Structure formats: structure tokens, C-alpha cells
C-alpha positions as CSV (number, residue, x, y, z in Angstrom):
1,X,37.9,273.4,90.8
2,X,34.2,273.6,91.0
3,X,31.9,272.4,88.2
4,X,30.9,276.0,87.4
5,X,34.5,277.1,87.0
6,X,35.3,274.0,85.0
7,X,32.5,274.6,82.5
8,X,33.3,278.3,82.3
9,X,37.0,277.5,81.5
10,X,35.8,274.9,79.0
11,X,33.6,277.4,77.3
12,X,36.4,279.9,77.0
13,X,38.7,277.3,75.6
14,X,36.2,276.2,73.0
15,X,35.5,279.9,72.0
16,X,39.2,280.6,71.7
17,X,39.8,277.5,69.7
18,X,36.9,278.3,67.3
19,X,38.2,281.9,66.9
20,X,41.7,280.6,66.0
21,X,40.4,278.0,63.6
22,X,38.4,280.7,61.8
23,X,41.4,283.0,61.5
24,X,43.6,280.2,60.0
25,X,40.9,278.7,57.8
26,X,42.0,278.0,54.2
27,X,38.7,279.3,52.8
28,X,37.1,282.7,52.5
29,X,35.1,284.3,55.2
30,X,32.0,284.3,53.1
31,X,32.2,280.5,52.5
32,X,33.0,279.9,56.2
33,X,29.9,282.0,57.3
34,X,27.7,280.1,54.9
35,X,28.9,276.8,56.3
36,X,28.4,278.1,59.9
37,X,24.9,279.3,59.0
38,X,24.1,275.9,57.4
39,X,25.4,274.1,60.4
40,X,23.4,276.2,62.8
41,X,20.2,275.7,60.7
42,X,20.9,271.9,60.7
43,X,21.5,271.9,64.4
44,X,18.2,273.8,64.8
45,X,16.3,271.3,62.7
46,X,17.9,268.4,64.6
47,X,17.0,270.0,68.0
48,X,13.4,270.6,66.8
49,X,13.1,267.0,65.7
50,X,14.6,265.8,68.9
51,X,12.1,268.0,70.9
52,X,9.2,266.6,68.9
53,X,10.4,263.1,69.5
54,X,10.8,263.7,73.3
55,X,7.3,265.3,73.4
56,X,5.7,262.3,71.7
57,X,7.5,259.9,74.0
58,X,6.4,262.0,77.1
59,X,2.8,261.9,75.8
60,X,3.0,258.1,75.3
61,X,4.5,257.6,78.7
62,X,1.8,259.8,80.3
63,X,-1.0,257.8,78.5
64,X,0.6,254.5,79.7
65,X,0.8,255.8,83.2
66,X,-2.8,256.9,83.3
67,X,-3.8,253.4,82.0
68,X,-1.7,251.7,84.7
69,X,-3.2,254.0,87.4
70,X,-6.8,253.2,86.2
71,X,-6.0,249.4,86.3
72,X,-4.5,249.6,89.7
73,X,-7.4,251.6,91.0
74,X,-9.8,249.0,89.7
75,X,-7.8,246.2,91.3
76,X,-7.7,248.1,94.6
77,X,-11.4,248.8,94.5
78,X,-12.1,245.1,93.8
79,X,-9.8,244.0,96.7
80,X,-11.5,246.5,99.1
81,X,-15.0,245.2,98.0
82,X,-13.9,241.6,98.6
83,X,-12.3,242.4,101.9
84,X,-15.5,244.2,102.9
85,X,-17.6,241.2,101.9
86,X,-15.3,238.9,104.0
87,X,-15.6,241.2,107.0
88,X,-19.3,241.4,106.7
89,X,-19.5,237.6,106.4
90,X,-17.3,237.2,109.5
91,X,-19.4,239.7,111.5
92,X,-22.6,237.8,110.5
93,X,-21.0,234.5,111.5
94,X,-19.9,235.9,114.8
95,X,-23.4,237.3,115.5
96,X,-25.0,234.0,114.7
97,X,-22.7,232.3,117.2
98,X,-23.7,234.7,119.9
């Protein structure tokens, strides 16, 4: 069974189970609907909070990445400058020997 078929069957099973549970619930439909509405609202609030948290973490990670890139660029620039100085010094030394 492919993953797509598995999730489709799983979704149908969950839906059927929820429908049967609602039919045999020991409370009124009005109360059940209120509870469902409250649960959906709470889930929406939770997802919004989770989204805000993930956004903040992504921004923090982005800032840290930019800082690391700047540090690395500075270190590479310094190493290239030093290497250039060493090469120039070696060229001058070689020219003075000739």
C-alpha cells in the first residue's frame, strides 16, 4: 500500500470513527457542537502561537547565520591579505636573489 493510500484510508477511518462517536455521544448535539467549536478555537490559538514561535526562531537563526557569514568573510579576507603579503614578500626575496 502506498503512503498516499495509507493516509487516505487513515483519514476515512478517523472520519468514520468521529461520526460514530458523535452519534452515540451521551450529551446533546448543542453541547457537543459547543465543545467542538471550543476545541477548534483552542487548536487555532495553539497553531497561531506555534507559528509565531517558529517565525521568531527562524528570524533568530537567520540573524545568527548572517553574523557567522560576516565573521567568516572577515576571516577569509584577513587570510587572503596575509597570503598576498607572504607571496609579495617571497617575490621580492626571489627578485633580490636574481
